[in-house]
Steps between C-alpha positions, in 0.01 A plus 500: 500500500511868596691728737318810620715762676289670766759691707866603536484606135557875541709486817635271770184436704173311456653177369221287347500273193230260384569179308199351324529147359239302313325407823658688792590846630814555709591838650863592570514745794231745606689806616402840626578818308720737701621853436316822429125556517444381143671167573312452828168556325570204271452268799128588509444428130325174403731214410522450120370145555238329711667397830248217541633336181860483623579149621856554624713790615875432492685754715867585445564663841350693789576863414184709487551602137467129416246376758319809629172459312447133587238583770319719246511214246334271756255772600393526134441129447823300478464161671791312347833390643798727567836328448823643642811376681465412867714799606283733290191355669651581842564860394168541321295504820712782641499707181131474409358553848724804546390628158134454595563697819659784301205511258259522793700782659521692172124468444432613857727804457341587163150465643578746780597753233197413283261535793629850576474596132159339444636251246397131470676245719740248347556128554848353560644303209478202736515436874704286737209254502510483119873429518448220752231348277734498198764301690264201510570438131881482533674170418874510587740289293877446499770625268565258208178311571311423180133572577216375281224761501284292267538263206621787280720724717796436730716753684838507672654770721871581475686728741505860368734629772296822541343462845431202724282255307514690170459283193560480130203303371507236227158423350461192281184494287417175318419522132305269269795431273672168570879480475722194493537520878139573579273802537682824431483789741541871451723632774446850638752649742402793723808656657314664788747749648860387455750548780866598500778243476716426805288694747474408869237261642335387175614267223579627151221520241452169318616481139239342273607348167182452296179689434255567221382825658662721765337775707785700652537789743715800398511724809866595450514409132689812391764540772737318731538545875804715589797299625481631857121530518459175695820538706397466865819683602383803302161474675667480843728794416192712431346387830818591694546836326137587568526403867817710532291801387245414769247381242278200431526267202154417364470208256169446318500126442264232376387299801555170321841432350691826518463544876627149574793547263594826673484328840723220370759742360501726808530193721831412337643847562363541853627153599848545349743587785770596248293773333660840580153660536400262778527754783280751319249235388462373855319827578270494195177304538324357193120509524274302267180700532251282316286232666467331160879494455535345848246231410666441162839461669354219711377333179854524362637331813250214454590440133875448514462204261495743206802705610827493306791284619688793657206589724438134590867466601465814711200350678673161545767675707236610748468855366170672433557721196180696564585617852769711667514688835434851365202388290157590640153429357226746588137396505273759660411844368646648819838335435496630143421855615777486761758451222428854381519643852824332607801718417762223480631429146349179370409297192129470420402232246131533420241408236374563244799489268357757255377726784137472391356377830590385847719641775779613266296807407500614864877451523553697180285783636721521810837447330495637142526865607814455714834523312670281761293198392540257211234320298625185325292336227580132448233390250327592178285814512212489252381804308250707693613385844627728776830311500550567128417865555770533768778322309415708191599810698181648646578792732168476680239227551159480664447261791170482688393830345816680611782629278840360602836626371742236370823601677624154606771333292340262247681178400376255237667160545288327237743207487331375817188454287384141472460537123762385253658783303539504120798263501319267740192490276713435192690226684174325588372531143825360357427178688240404240660267246307663216266791465138450604227540241396817679663698780264740678651782708291622795550658846702798381447860403422536125833652394690241704327211322573653161869544584525149640335349191761674286784377723368142492490504120853642474665277760304173484310514173155437651202703385308647793156658528479792745146474638396862554122474525265237635470269202441142387716274282397181322773238545592256228408141581696191411870426484576579862863484607422222743281194549309451821726206580803725452337755727486238774863409435599867529349508846661176623847500350791310652618802698163525671499128580844535657377798702203289613738226615703754700185653647381155598811454711412821686140383537620179665715692746210729592271199550751346742489826694119494496494143634743594777296804603175306470636239744600773744160665473313172557725398790471838673131537444312664218615850409239623249710789372806281440297223340332753273841615378609140440178434309561804278850376417364154419247656263775699327711187461209302365457773237866453409456123479193535278694733273786251487250234400391713205865533395537121504180429309564773244855371455366154420255639246744729323725371224725804536626441856776243509444315829599139543263247654738485795478879554121496485488206742733688735276810499189288554655316793613826656153647456333198660740518794425870547125439488538222758690728738246776447217261597693391810543864599127558460413192705731604782349849496157347545 
């Protein structure tokens, strides 16, 4: 078995890693390179493998540096299956189609310049149509669902707590060697991007206990977030101080993840009648100027099942944590342009987060030169990006061919980043009960990976390999830390069965509501829109029931899950009852 590192080896973009087993090829992520011109040019290079030979792509999350070259992969011959969580699948359509649109616009702009200069025309990396075509290969799965790709490889997604739908991926590869408990499996864990503990909306990153091989991100591997860097009160203080000067607060923010977190945090301040800044805030509008961020926010609203308990409690009280009266979403170009004409102090949250594309560049052009304004960075700024240039102290930048002075106050609240800092990364790594055979460090700048490897050795005792060039490693076969039967048990432990039982109770209650509404709809005459909604809910519930069935069957097969015959019978009876009610609901709909 081999691991070939094909991206995110010299920086934090272009995530792409190929696992080759005796008979299969599985790709982890297929991200776009972002940053300076040299990084962008890497996107046009041939893949270091034949896309047509890849059978499966397993995607950690929907950020462009992890998914942005999927349409290109398909365009160049990939016809396999793309596995990701259901929330990631919902976001993927937004992200890739928007990315295709940007590539078309950039090619069009470049071709206007080339035509005037007599140079050859260029093709976009891929188009919106290419992006739409790639979505046909997506197969959404659930967190903690053990998925059999083939007779040799199984995968399982755990919550990474980075953005909605983000996953840590466990890959179980069967080996020829037989152990006392059956066929042994090498277990590879890919961290994806790890989130920050105890952050709003999302659950904490999952702690994994066993692995033979670990591929781990190291974005903030050599530093910790400042104590007040994620303090929303500090953020609001900056907004109020800026408004008092008559200025705007401009926040470059990633459309998926960071923007929704900012909305959630600002909601709590704006809706708090006891906050002493309430009178001033009532006059400060917050504009989210990104159609993609608006669409992503709707996806967040539709995936509350993966929120943390605090956010679910907030919703259960009838509150919408992603809305408040002063929050406005802009859609049209005219609305976006008006923000830079209007003289009232305001907050403008706009993408992209590293200032490399999108409407944020227009807002920087109109706001950077004015000392009354503030620019607040709330996410990681990669080397070579405009955002990195500004926070590193540039006095002048070029936007749309025009030199712009940097006179606005610059704030870097990197604690709002969705990436775990050094202590967070170490905490996740300490969850492993013993050191993996090999620990590969990726998704970090070269010096950061070297420093983190040293820290890991000093504090935990694990040897780590900083991957600094695209390279391939032969993995030792045999003696895996886990058998395939144990892998199944890991995915269906007693805690998960108990969660399934609790979820089943909620499923029953929702089915009762469906039956009630179905009766009303039938009695009052057919309402196609309402019946369509009921049908969608039934389909979701049936998915839950099917998943519960896999928990029951896997529990019976596994020797490591201690369930009594009575408990299994109880779950089976509950499942049958739920299926029966689901069928009744369908019949009444018809």
